[in-house]
Residue frames relative to the residue before (quaternion, step in Angstrom):
aa qw qx qy qz dx dy dz
M 1.0000 0.0000 0.0000 0.0000 0.00 0.00 0.00
Y 0.6478 0.5321 -0.3100 0.4485 3.57 0.91 -0.92
T 0.6558 0.5124 -0.3058 0.4624 3.58 0.96 -0.92
W 0.6486 0.5201 -0.3169 0.4565 3.54 0.97 -0.86
L 0.6638 0.5068 -0.2973 0.4627 3.59 0.94 -0.92
R 0.6418 0.5281 -0.3137 0.4591 3.55 1.03 -0.85
K 0.6571 0.4964 -0.3147 0.4720 3.61 0.96 -0.82
Q 0.6336 0.5294 -0.3201 0.4647 3.62 1.01 -0.81
K 0.6548 0.4985 -0.3125 0.4745 3.58 0.95 -0.86
E 0.6553 0.5155 -0.2977 0.4650 3.57 0.94 -0.90
R 0.6432 0.5177 -0.3233 0.4622 3.55 0.99 -0.74
I 0.6804 0.5028 -0.2892 0.4478 3.57 0.93 -0.79
I 0.7945 0.3525 -0.1519 0.4705 3.58 0.83 -1.00
S 0.3924 0.7420 -0.4721 0.2695 3.56 1.33 -0.06
P 0.5690 -0.6509 0.3874 0.3202 3.62 -1.07 0.77
V 0.4571 -0.6537 0.5285 0.2906 3.56 -1.22 0.48
L 0.0568 0.8279 -0.5468 0.1112 3.60 -0.29 1.26
D 0.5319 -0.6017 0.4928 0.3349 3.58 -1.17 0.49
W 0.7705 -0.1931 0.1298 0.5935 3.56 0.99 -0.90
V 0.1880 -0.7051 0.6658 0.1555 3.47 -1.40 0.31
Q 0.2730 -0.7432 0.6000 0.1144 3.48 -0.96 1.09
V 0.0734 -0.7844 0.6154 0.0254 3.60 -0.67 1.06
E 0.3081 -0.7385 0.5804 0.1514 3.56 -0.69 1.19
V 0.1616 -0.8460 0.4997 0.0922 3.58 -0.07 1.25
T 0.8059 -0.0222 0.0101 0.5915 3.59 1.17 -0.45
T 0.2370 -0.7343 0.6039 0.2000 3.55 -1.29 0.38
F 0.4316 0.6459 -0.4888 0.3970 3.58 1.21 0.40
C 0.0412 0.8009 -0.5970 0.0198 3.57 -1.10 0.61
N 0.3280 -0.7629 0.5330 0.1622 3.50 -1.04 0.84
A 0.6302 0.4849 -0.3307 0.5083 3.56 1.27 0.28
A 0.1977 -0.7639 0.5976 0.1421 3.57 -1.29 0.17
C 0.0645 -0.8372 0.5416 -0.0408 3.54 0.60 1.26
I 0.5165 -0.7104 0.3811 0.2886 3.57 -0.68 1.10
Y 0.7185 0.4453 -0.2246 0.4848 3.62 1.20 -0.60
C 0.6175 0.5910 -0.3508 0.3826 3.61 1.16 -0.27
P 0.5443 -0.6402 0.4311 0.3286 3.58 -1.04 0.81
H 0.5618 0.5937 -0.4019 0.4128 3.56 1.19 -0.48
T 0.6932 0.4207 -0.2682 0.5202 3.60 1.19 -0.48
T 0.7408 0.4316 -0.2623 0.4428 3.56 0.72 -1.03
A 0.7396 0.3045 -0.2070 0.5633 3.66 1.19 -0.39
R 0.1543 0.8546 -0.4869 0.0940 3.55 1.19 0.60
E 0.6162 0.5961 -0.3469 0.3802 3.58 0.96 -0.89
G 0.8085 0.2548 -0.1379 0.5123 3.56 0.85 -0.84
W 0.3759 0.7587 -0.4680 0.2531 3.63 1.30 0.18
Q 0.2329 -0.7566 0.5971 0.1294 3.56 -1.14 0.74
N 0.1700 -0.8002 0.5722 0.0577 3.50 -0.77 1.17
F 0.0870 0.7757 -0.6144 0.1146 3.51 -0.85 1.18
H 0.2623 -0.6715 0.6525 0.2336 3.54 -1.41 0.21
F 0.4679 -0.6356 0.5355 0.3006 3.59 -1.12 0.76
P 0.4205 -0.7387 0.4608 0.2554 3.62 -0.64 1.11
L 0.5210 -0.6419 0.4637 0.3186 3.52 -0.98 0.83
T 0.6023 0.5623 -0.3581 0.4390 3.63 1.00 -0.64
L 0.6672 0.4746 -0.2978 0.4909 3.56 1.01 -0.84
F 0.5928 0.5568 -0.3696 0.4493 3.62 1.06 -0.58
H 0.6170 0.5398 -0.3154 0.4780 3.56 1.04 -0.88
K 0.6680 0.5047 -0.2985 0.4582 3.58 0.94 -0.86
L 0.6760 0.5146 -0.2955 0.4368 3.58 1.00 -0.83
L 0.6137 0.6391 -0.3588 0.2936 3.60 0.82 -0.96
P 0.6422 0.5176 -0.3657 0.4313 3.72 0.87 -0.67
S 0.6418 0.5395 -0.3164 0.4438 3.53 1.18 -0.58
L 0.6852 0.4792 -0.2655 0.4800 3.57 1.28 -0.29
N 0.2416 0.8162 -0.4978 0.1665 3.57 1.27 0.44
H 0.7863 0.2949 -0.1594 0.5190 3.60 0.98 -0.78
T 0.4668 0.6517 -0.4473 0.3966 3.58 1.21 0.61
N 0.4499 -0.7270 0.4547 0.2495 3.60 -0.79 0.97
L 0.8196 0.1022 0.0378 0.5625 3.54 0.88 -1.05
V 0.1114 -0.7417 0.6551 0.0913 3.52 -1.09 0.78
F 0.0905 -0.8177 0.5685 0.0052 3.54 -0.59 1.22
L 0.2560 -0.8200 0.5002 0.1090 3.54 -0.38 1.29
Q 0.4186 0.7273 -0.4102 0.3571 3.53 0.46 1.23
G 0.1608 0.7622 -0.6231 0.0704 3.60 -1.11 0.62
W 0.7579 -0.3208 0.2638 0.5031 3.54 -0.91 -0.95
G 0.6524 0.4742 -0.3270 0.4924 3.60 0.90 0.86
E 0.5537 -0.5811 0.4846 0.3478 3.53 -1.42 -0.01
P 0.4093 -0.7491 0.4631 0.2385 3.67 -0.31 1.20
L 0.6777 0.5191 -0.3178 0.4126 3.61 0.85 -0.83
L 0.5629 0.5795 -0.3944 0.4380 3.59 1.26 -0.02
H 0.5817 0.5738 -0.3855 0.4287 3.60 1.20 -0.41
P 0.5037 -0.6926 0.4359 0.2767 3.56 -0.76 1.17
D 0.7772 0.3480 -0.1782 0.4929 3.62 1.08 -0.69
I 0.2722 0.8132 -0.4949 0.1405 3.62 1.20 0.26
F 0.6965 0.4432 -0.3056 0.4744 3.63 0.88 -0.82
E 0.5777 0.5375 -0.3908 0.4740 3.65 1.06 -0.44
M 0.6416 0.5124 -0.3267 0.4681 3.61 0.98 -0.74
V 0.6240 0.5103 -0.3355 0.4875 3.59 1.06 -0.70
R 0.6389 0.5329 -0.3162 0.4558 3.58 0.93 -0.88
L 0.6722 0.5052 -0.3004 0.4502 3.56 0.92 -0.89
C 0.6264 0.5326 -0.3222 0.4692 3.55 1.07 -0.79
K 0.6524 0.5036 -0.3041 0.4778 3.53 1.00 -0.85
K 0.5943 0.5627 -0.3392 0.4638 3.57 1.05 -0.80
W 0.7250 0.3967 -0.2234 0.5168 3.60 0.99 -0.78
N 0.4774 -0.7132 0.4084 0.3109 3.61 1.26 0.26
K 0.3933 0.6953 -0.4871 0.3529 3.51 1.12 0.91
K 0.4500 -0.5880 0.5913 0.3195 3.47 -1.25 0.49
V 0.0127 -0.8344 0.5502 -0.0307 3.60 -0.84 0.80
G 0.0792 0.8071 -0.5787 0.0862 3.56 -0.99 0.76
F 0.0248 -0.7717 0.6311 0.0747 3.58 -1.30 0.05
T 0.3575 -0.7017 0.5760 0.2191 3.52 -1.35 0.29
T 0.0909 -0.8166 0.5700 -0.0045 3.50 -0.92 0.96
N 0.5028 -0.6167 0.5029 0.3376 3.58 -1.27 0.37
G 0.5153 -0.7256 0.3413 0.3024 3.58 1.33 -0.03
I 0.4826 0.6989 -0.4203 0.3194 3.55 1.27 -0.27
L 0.7498 0.3842 -0.2146 0.4942 3.57 1.04 -0.75
L 0.4455 0.6679 -0.4737 0.3619 3.54 1.18 0.47
N 0.0890 0.8011 -0.5768 0.1324 3.48 0.46 1.31
K 0.7480 -0.4351 0.2472 0.4360 3.63 -1.18 0.23
E 0.6406 0.5179 -0.3206 0.4675 3.56 1.05 -0.96
N 0.6883 0.4876 -0.2935 0.4498 3.60 0.76 -0.95
I 0.6066 0.5572 -0.3288 0.4621 3.54 1.07 -0.79
H 0.6811 0.4726 -0.2954 0.4749 3.62 0.79 -0.93
T 0.6357 0.5224 -0.3307 0.4622 3.60 1.02 -0.80
I 0.6595 0.5232 -0.2977 0.4503 3.57 0.89 -0.91
V 0.6589 0.4891 -0.2928 0.4908 3.57 1.00 -0.89
D 0.6979 0.4798 -0.2897 0.4459 3.61 0.80 -0.97
L 0.6639 0.4935 -0.3086 0.4695 3.60 1.12 -0.59
Q 0.3071 -0.7860 0.4702 0.2583 3.55 1.34 -0.24
L 0.0167 0.7934 -0.5976 0.1145 3.47 0.84 1.21
D 0.4451 -0.7314 0.4477 0.2579 3.58 -0.81 0.92
I 0.8090 0.0325 0.0263 0.5864 3.60 0.86 -0.94
L 0.0720 -0.7586 0.6473 0.0168 3.49 -0.97 1.02
G 0.1234 -0.7892 0.5987 0.0585 3.59 -0.58 1.17
I 0.0938 -0.7755 0.6228 0.0430 3.56 -1.06 0.67
S 0.2986 -0.7921 0.5117 0.1469 3.56 -0.75 1.07
F 0.0458 -0.7795 0.6246 -0.0089 3.53 -1.02 0.93
A 0.1358 -0.7806 0.6046 0.0817 3.55 -1.35 0.47
G 0.7864 0.1354 -0.0969 0.5948 3.49 1.10 0.63
A 0.3930 -0.7102 0.5284 0.2491 3.56 -1.33 0.29
T 0.6960 0.3566 -0.2568 0.5678 3.50 1.33 0.21
P 0.5860 -0.5912 0.3884 0.3953 3.63 -1.04 0.56
A 0.6107 0.5632 -0.3765 0.4100 3.64 0.89 -0.66
T 0.7112 0.4517 -0.2570 0.4734 3.59 0.80 -1.01
H 0.6950 0.4875 -0.2755 0.4511 3.55 0.78 -1.06
N 0.7048 0.4737 -0.2785 0.4487 3.58 0.79 -0.90
H 0.6327 0.5162 -0.3409 0.4658 3.59 1.14 -0.52
I 0.7184 0.4211 -0.2635 0.4870 3.61 0.95 -0.79
R 0.7605 0.2405 -0.1567 0.5824 3.58 0.94 -0.84
Q 0.0932 -0.8458 0.5253 0.0061 3.54 0.52 1.32
G 0.7411 0.3393 -0.3163 0.4855 3.51 -1.05 0.92
T 0.6644 0.4019 -0.3075 0.5500 3.59 1.28 0.02
D 0.2383 -0.7694 0.5743 0.1462 3.59 -1.25 0.21
F 0.4538 -0.7266 0.4447 0.2614 3.58 -0.51 1.21
D 0.7036 0.4844 -0.2934 0.4292 3.59 0.69 -0.98
T 0.6265 0.5313 -0.3267 0.4674 3.57 1.05 -0.83
V 0.6806 0.4741 -0.3128 0.4627 3.62 0.82 -0.92
V 0.6536 0.5087 -0.3369 0.4479 3.65 0.81 -0.86
A 0.6523 0.5198 -0.3154 0.4525 3.58 0.97 -0.87
A 0.6361 0.5280 -0.3270 0.4580 3.57 1.06 -0.79
L 0.6794 0.4884 -0.3015 0.4571 3.58 0.96 -0.82
E 0.6041 0.5342 -0.3477 0.4783 3.57 1.15 -0.65
Y 0.6544 0.5020 -0.3110 0.4722 3.57 1.00 -0.80
M 0.6353 0.5213 -0.3329 0.4624 3.57 0.99 -0.74
R 0.6272 0.5359 -0.3375 0.4534 3.54 1.02 -0.77
R 0.6555 0.5020 -0.3167 0.4670 3.60 0.94 -0.84
I 0.6446 0.5236 -0.3182 0.4573 3.62 0.96 -0.80
K 0.6390 0.5176 -0.3188 0.4712 3.56 0.99 -0.75
V 0.6250 0.5250 -0.3277 0.4758 3.58 1.03 -0.77
E 0.6678 0.5150 -0.2959 0.4486 3.52 0.85 -1.06
K 0.7481 0.3929 -0.2155 0.4894 3.58 0.89 -0.90
K 0.3595 -0.7670 0.4600 0.2660 3.62 1.36 -0.05
V 0.4807 0.6199 -0.4614 0.4143 3.49 0.89 1.11
T 0.3695 -0.7380 0.5232 0.2126 3.57 -1.16 0.50
K 0.6670 0.4833 -0.3056 0.4777 3.62 1.23 -0.33
P 0.5524 -0.2013 -0.8058 -0.0714 1.36 -2.17 1.26
A 0.5281 -0.5626 0.5262 0.3573 3.56 -1.33 0.43
I 0.2711 -0.7823 0.5360 0.1649 3.58 -0.76 0.98
H 0.0451 -0.7739 0.6313 -0.0215 3.56 -0.78 1.19
L 0.1859 -0.7928 0.5731 0.0921 3.54 -0.74 1.07
A 0.1901 -0.7647 0.6062 0.1079 3.53 -1.04 0.81
Y 0.1053 -0.7894 0.6048 -0.0003 3.51 -0.84 1.14
I 0.2701 -0.7590 0.5710 0.1579 3.62 -0.58 1.13
M 0.2389 -0.8052 0.5300 0.1168 3.60 -0.43 1.15
L 0.0411 0.7928 -0.6013 0.0907 3.58 -0.46 1.26
A 0.6536 -0.5051 0.3933 0.4038 3.50 -1.32 0.34
S 0.7121 0.4777 -0.2369 0.4568 3.55 1.08 -0.78
N 0.7719 0.2808 -0.1970 0.5352 3.65 1.16 -0.12
F 0.3815 0.7501 -0.4844 0.2392 3.62 1.21 0.03
D 0.6461 0.5532 -0.3298 0.4095 3.58 0.98 -0.78
E 0.6651 0.4915 -0.3148 0.4658 3.59 1.21 -0.31
L 0.4488 0.7161 -0.4508 0.2873 3.57 1.20 -0.34
R 0.6771 0.4981 -0.3244 0.4339 3.65 0.86 -0.83
L 0.6450 0.5247 -0.3069 0.4632 3.59 1.23 -0.52
F 0.5894 0.6438 -0.3454 0.3447 3.49 1.24 -0.37
F 0.6445 0.5983 -0.3219 0.3509 3.56 1.09 -0.63
P 0.5660 0.5303 -0.3967 0.4910 3.60 1.17 -0.38
I 0.6161 0.5245 -0.3338 0.4837 3.62 1.03 -0.65
A 0.6578 0.5148 -0.3099 0.4542 3.56 0.91 -0.93
K 0.6440 0.5168 -0.3067 0.4735 3.57 1.01 -0.85
K 0.6512 0.5491 -0.2975 0.4311 3.57 0.98 -0.91
V 0.7421 0.3759 -0.2294 0.5053 3.62 1.02 -0.68
G 0.5378 -0.6639 0.3857 0.3482 3.57 1.26 0.11
A 0.2829 0.7740 -0.5173 0.2307 3.59 1.09 0.66
R 0.3339 -0.7376 0.5546 0.1921 3.57 -1.04 0.81
Q 0.8131 0.1147 0.0029 0.5707 3.53 1.13 -0.68
V 0.0911 -0.7354 0.6662 0.0842 3.57 -1.19 0.65
V 0.1691 -0.7660 0.6164 0.0691 3.57 -0.93 1.04
G 0.1805 -0.7694 0.6051 0.0967 3.56 -0.71 1.05
S 0.0874 -0.8242 0.5595 0.0066 3.56 -0.41 1.17
N 0.3802 -0.6948 0.5654 0.2301 3.60 -1.21 0.60
L 0.4672 -0.6175 0.5441 0.3232 3.52 -1.25 0.48
T 0.0198 0.8344 -0.5463 0.0698 3.56 -0.30 1.27
L 0.6813 0.3667 -0.2800 0.5683 3.64 1.25 -0.15
I 0.0580 -0.8252 0.5617 -0.0140 3.56 -0.10 1.25
S 0.0653 -0.8756 0.4783 -0.0187 3.50 0.10 1.37
N 0.7394 0.2514 -0.1933 0.5939 3.54 1.38 0.23
P 0.4885 -0.6794 0.4404 0.3254 3.66 -0.65 0.94
Q 0.5970 0.5888 -0.3629 0.4065 3.63 1.06 -0.51
L 0.6589 0.5141 -0.2969 0.4619 3.54 1.31 -0.42
S 0.4062 0.7597 -0.4413 0.2511 3.58 1.31 -0.18
R 0.6601 0.5049 -0.3241 0.4520 3.67 1.10 -0.40
E 0.5978 0.6265 -0.3321 0.3740 3.56 1.26 -0.33
P 0.6373 0.5130 -0.3824 0.4295 3.74 0.84 -0.62
L 0.5459 -0.6397 0.4509 0.2992 3.53 -0.98 0.89
F 0.6540 0.5344 -0.3146 0.4332 3.56 1.00 -0.82
N 0.6416 0.5192 -0.3417 0.4494 3.63 1.17 -0.21
H 0.6568 0.4368 -0.3026 0.5350 3.55 1.37 0.34
P 0.1115 -0.8675 0.4825 0.0477 3.57 0.66 1.14
Q 0.6362 0.5457 -0.3272 0.4365 3.56 1.08 -0.67
Q 0.7303 0.4173 -0.2217 0.4933 3.57 1.19 -0.39
L 0.3928 0.7624 -0.4545 0.2405 3.61 1.29 -0.07
N 0.6444 0.5157 -0.3286 0.4591 3.59 0.85 -0.85
E 0.6543 0.5072 -0.3126 0.4658 3.58 0.93 -0.84
Y 0.6454 0.5121 -0.3114 0.4735 3.57 1.00 -0.82
H 0.6333 0.5340 -0.3267 0.4551 3.57 0.96 -0.88
R 0.6934 0.4786 -0.2968 0.4495 3.59 0.74 -1.00
A 0.6361 0.5395 -0.3212 0.4485 3.54 1.02 -0.81
L 0.6723 0.5001 -0.3056 0.4523 3.59 0.87 -0.94
I 0.6294 0.5245 -0.3467 0.4567 3.60 0.96 -0.83
K 0.6694 0.5029 -0.3042 0.4543 3.57 0.89 -0.95
I 0.6687 0.5100 -0.3016 0.4492 3.56 0.95 -0.96
K 0.6389 0.5265 -0.3403 0.4459 3.61 0.99 -0.72
K 0.6529 0.4949 -0.3319 0.4676 3.55 1.01 -0.73
E 0.6449 0.5209 -0.3234 0.4562 3.61 0.98 -0.79
A 0.6282 0.5351 -0.3158 0.4683 3.55 1.09 -0.82
A 0.6553 0.5145 -0.3122 0.4564 3.57 0.94 -0.88
D 0.6069 0.5466 -0.3375 0.4680 3.61 1.11 -0.72
S 0.7033 0.4036 -0.2472 0.5304 3.61 1.19 -0.56
K 0.4752 -0.6925 0.4177 0.3466 3.58 1.35 0.26
I 0.5099 0.5806 -0.4605 0.4369 3.58 1.00 0.87
L 0.3167 -0.7367 0.5588 0.2117 3.57 -0.86 0.89
F 0.1288 -0.7806 0.6088 0.0585 3.53 -0.78 1.04
A 0.0473 -0.8118 0.5816 -0.0212 3.60 -0.48 1.19
Y 0.1547 0.7880 -0.5791 0.1403 3.54 -0.86 0.93
R 0.2999 -0.6675 0.6273 0.2665 3.57 -1.33 0.13
G 0.6462 -0.5706 0.3507 0.3659 3.55 -1.16 0.74
P 0.5585 -0.6408 0.4212 0.3163 3.51 -1.27 0.35
G 0.6437 0.5414 -0.3257 0.4318 3.56 1.22 -0.21
L 0.4389 -0.6659 0.5260 0.2954 3.57 -1.30 -0.09
D 0.1959 -0.7367 0.6373 0.1129 3.49 -1.19 0.76
E 0.2978 -0.8139 0.4773 0.1450 3.53 -0.09 1.34
T 0.6616 0.5116 -0.2978 0.4603 3.60 1.21 -0.43
S 0.4953 0.7113 -0.4174 0.2729 3.59 1.20 -0.39
L 0.0877 -0.7752 0.6247 0.0335 3.52 -0.99 0.94
V 0.5381 0.6299 -0.3881 0.4038 3.60 1.28 0.17
C 0.2655 -0.7478 0.5891 0.1526 3.55 -0.87 0.95
P 0.3229 -0.7858 0.4932 0.1872 3.59 -0.67 1.01
E 0.5509 0.6563 -0.3603 0.3687 3.54 1.36 -0.11
N 0.4257 -0.7339 0.4454 0.2860 3.61 1.26 0.19
V 0.1322 0.8657 -0.4746 0.0890 3.58 1.07 0.80
C 0.6319 0.5444 -0.3526 0.4243 3.60 1.18 -0.35
R 0.7855 0.2556 -0.1239 0.5498 3.60 1.21 -0.40
S 0.7513 0.2640 -0.2115 0.5667 3.61 1.18 0.43
C 0.0293 -0.8015 0.5965 0.0289 3.54 -1.30 0.14
L 0.3750 -0.6726 0.5701 0.2863 3.55 -1.30 0.04
V 0.1378 -0.6927 0.6968 0.1249 3.52 -1.29 0.69
N 0.2647 -0.8244 0.4737 0.1609 3.55 -0.26 1.23
V 0.7680 -0.4263 0.2462 0.4097 3.56 -1.34 0.19
T 0.7274 0.3804 -0.2465 0.5152 3.63 1.19 -0.41
G 0.6580 -0.5383 0.3050 0.4292 3.60 1.31 0.18
E 0.4757 0.6677 -0.4474 0.3573 3.60 1.23 0.00
V 0.2632 -0.7639 0.5744 0.1316 3.56 -1.01 0.90
S 0.1291 0.7929 -0.5822 0.1250 3.59 -0.53 1.15
P 0.6895 -0.5367 0.2984 0.3841 3.60 -1.18 0.42
C 0.8135 -0.0622 0.0855 0.5718 3.62 0.98 -0.73
V 0.7028 -0.4725 0.3205 0.4244 3.54 -1.34 0.15
F 0.6329 0.5573 -0.3297 0.4244 3.58 1.17 -0.61
T 0.6719 0.4321 -0.2699 0.5376 3.62 1.25 -0.48
N 0.3764 0.7704 -0.4512 0.2473 3.59 1.23 -0.06
P 0.4359 -0.7390 0.4390 0.2668 3.59 -0.54 1.11
I 0.5185 0.6334 -0.4415 0.3676 3.62 1.15 -0.36
L 0.5952 0.5812 -0.3555 0.4260 3.63 1.13 -0.58
S 0.6695 0.5136 -0.3079 0.4395 3.62 1.07 -0.59
G 0.4749 -0.6741 0.4525 0.3396 3.59 1.18 -0.24
S 0.7938 -0.3372 0.2169 0.4573 3.52 -1.34 -0.21
P 0.5659 -0.5939 0.4408 0.3643 3.59 -1.10 0.64
G 0.7886 0.2847 -0.2147 0.5010 3.53 -0.92 0.89
K 0.4025 0.7279 -0.4765 0.2848 3.55 1.22 0.02
A 0.5309 -0.6527 0.4397 0.3145 3.58 -0.90 0.94
A 0.6145 -0.5949 0.3685 0.3642 3.54 -1.05 0.86
D 0.6865 0.4763 -0.3176 0.4482 3.66 0.93 -0.73
K 0.6791 0.4602 -0.3027 0.4852 3.62 1.26 -0.06
Q 0.4722 0.6843 -0.4356 0.3450 3.53 1.31 -0.08
M 0.5509 -0.5638 0.4869 0.3762 3.53 -1.25 0.46
K 0.1624 -0.7835 0.5960 0.0674 3.52 -1.02 0.86
V 0.1726 -0.7553 0.6239 0.1025 3.56 -1.29 0.56
V 0.4423 -0.6752 0.5243 0.2714 3.51 -1.25 0.44
F 0.0901 0.7755 -0.6205 0.0743 3.54 -0.82 1.01
K 0.8290 -0.1198 0.0002 0.5462 3.57 -0.56 1.25
R 0.7179 -0.4798 0.2175 0.4550 3.52 0.85 1.18
R 0.6350 0.4778 -0.3749 0.4774 3.60 1.13 0.28
S 0.3533 -0.7079 0.5717 0.2172 3.52 -1.10 0.75
I 0.0110 0.8184 -0.5708 0.0653 3.58 -0.57 1.20
P 0.5143 -0.6419 0.4630 0.3303 3.60 -1.09 0.71
V 0.4840 -0.6424 0.5119 0.3018 3.54 -1.09 0.67
E 0.0680 -0.7862 0.6142 -0.0051 3.58 -0.67 1.15
T 0.0210 -0.8238 0.5652 -0.0382 3.54 0.22 1.28
F 0.1250 -0.8192 0.5547 0.0749 3.60 -1.18 0.20
S 0.1802 -0.7717 0.6013 0.1027 3.53 -1.29 0.42
F 0.3704 -0.7252 0.5338 0.2278 3.58 -1.16 0.49
G 0.7843 -0.1826 0.1193 0.5808 3.56 1.24 -0.03
N 0.3193 -0.7219 0.5784 0.2059 3.57 -1.32 0.26
I 0.4635 -0.7134 0.4644 0.2460 3.54 -0.89 1.00
N 0.5013 0.6312 -0.4342 0.4022 3.61 1.26 -0.06
N 0.8222 0.1986 -0.0958 0.5247 3.57 1.07 -0.64
A 0.7615 0.2195 -0.1813 0.5823 3.58 1.26 0.29
E 0.5342 -0.6130 0.4673 0.3472 3.58 -1.07 0.66
F 0.6060 -0.5831 0.4118 0.3509 3.54 -1.11 0.87
T 0.6771 0.5032 -0.3127 0.4365 3.62 0.80 -0.97
R 0.6382 0.5181 -0.3361 0.4597 3.63 0.93 -0.75
I 0.6370 0.5010 -0.3309 0.4835 3.64 1.04 -0.73
W 0.6552 0.5271 -0.3154 0.4398 3.62 0.90 -0.92
E 0.7600 0.3891 -0.1851 0.4866 3.55 0.98 -0.93
S 0.3940 0.7430 -0.4586 0.2872 3.57 1.25 0.18
G 0.6435 -0.5537 0.3583 0.3886 3.59 -1.03 0.59
K 0.6760 0.5033 -0.3004 0.4465 3.55 0.90 -0.97
Y 0.6794 0.4782 -0.3101 0.4622 3.58 0.94 -0.79
R 0.6012 0.5521 -0.3455 0.4629 3.56 1.08 -0.69
K 0.6601 0.5107 -0.2912 0.4676 3.56 0.91 -1.01
F 0.6268 0.5154 -0.3415 0.4742 3.64 1.00 -0.72
R 0.7087 0.4723 -0.2835 0.4408 3.59 0.71 -1.04
R 0.5848 0.5850 -0.3770 0.4166 3.58 1.09 -0.60
L 0.5982 0.5869 -0.3642 0.4063 3.59 1.12 -0.67
F 0.7636 0.3431 -0.1675 0.5208 3.60 1.12 -0.69
N 0.5202 0.6153 -0.4093 0.4282 3.57 1.27 0.28
P 0.3653 -0.7671 0.4774 0.2241 3.63 -0.37 1.20
E 0.6253 0.5528 -0.3423 0.4315 3.61 1.18 -0.47
A 0.5587 0.6169 -0.3912 0.3928 3.58 1.27 -0.28
E 0.2441 -0.8083 0.5081 0.1703 3.62 1.25 -0.35
L 0.2783 0.7452 -0.5585 0.2352 3.68 0.76 0.92
S 0.5064 -0.6241 0.4898 0.3379 3.55 -1.18 0.51
A 0.6551 -0.5026 0.3759 0.4206 3.60 -1.24 0.34
G 0.6495 0.5345 -0.3153 0.4394 3.52 1.04 -0.79
E 0.6509 0.5213 -0.2942 0.4669 3.56 1.08 -0.78
I 0.6284 0.5302 -0.3208 0.4702 3.57 1.06 -0.87
L 0.7023 0.4821 -0.2746 0.4460 3.59 0.74 -1.07
A 0.6450 0.5253 -0.3193 0.4539 3.54 0.99 -0.87
G 0.7361 0.4413 -0.2435 0.4518 3.60 0.96 -0.76
M 0.5127 0.6643 -0.4085 0.3591 3.62 1.28 -0.35
P 0.4922 -0.5990 0.5409 0.3262 3.56 -1.15 0.68
P 0.6676 -0.5333 0.3352 0.3970 3.59 -1.10 0.61
F 0.6936 0.4831 -0.3056 0.4384 3.63 0.84 -0.94
C 0.6235 0.5368 -0.3474 0.4498 3.60 1.08 -0.50
K 0.6227 0.5428 -0.3347 0.4535 3.52 1.17 -0.65
T 0.7689 0.3117 -0.1726 0.5308 3.54 1.11 -0.59
C 0.4037 0.7173 -0.4549 0.3400 3.56 1.16 0.78
Y 0.3681 -0.7284 0.5395 0.2070 3.60 -0.63 1.14
K 0.5732 0.6066 -0.3943 0.3847 3.55 1.08 -0.68
R 0.6442 0.5104 -0.3081 0.4791 3.62 1.06 -0.81
L 0.7535 0.4487 -0.2265 0.4238 3.59 0.91 -0.87
V 0.5066 0.6319 -0.4385 0.3895 3.61 1.22 -0.34
S 0.4721 -0.7142 0.4445 0.2636 3.57 -0.79 1.11
S 0.4930 -0.6620 0.4901 0.2803 3.55 -1.13 0.63
């Protein structure tokens, strides 16, 4: 009786959020050259989010619009991924996840369509097999495109529109020239949206040449190309969303919507976004010289991630409403009217050295 009452109370008072990202797994069957799962492989921790913990979390998401089952892993590797989708649907939640596409076999495609998954994101790193397969090693461009074409046919046959196909294109110096070639492919597979993302977590010094913002002499060229590509995409009825290739050193705005969303990581930790995800810091108590490091302005710095609590031992709503979390969100709330000095002074160390915050809009 007490458990039922607690769940009902949590359901009523749960926060109003745009989305909650749930990291369902940190296992991955790919080896993308820019991903910390690859570059920090030696100390990486692989876990699946327990289904029992997912049941516990759901009542806290009563006023959340979207549950996105995504983190630093491949969602389709989770043995209960489709049950998690069913549960979200049972709670009348919009639900989606992003995949590398390798496990989009015919059986999984039919299941995804039948479950009416709302959003299916697929990651790409090129418009040709040679480029994509080199950057997203362990995946296969032609296999993924063929799977998406098959899904489009199945949706037509079943007269359904879900899932909406959103393609993610990681914009690197080495693949930027192929971005304009990507949109005919997006149209062919029935994508509604393409998101062009920048490499902002540089987890290996050898990757320092890849971020667009590290090529200041080409920024104007990148800007002009992106504007042209966005217009061409719109002509094909595809939304192309991206942030600019340069850096705004004065930016105090976090693009991760931290005031109305959050991440629940694979072990239950609640943090503002995937970049502050404690899984990146490795095991608790790990020596500083063994911590994962990232490159920021030519310096190698240890990853100092953080959490505001763990849903294994506290209700999600209590964590969200805690004083420390409220204080953090106030830093990024434009209505708080804080000075630049106050915002910077209150930022956690990793937020101060976050390229995601500095990439121009």
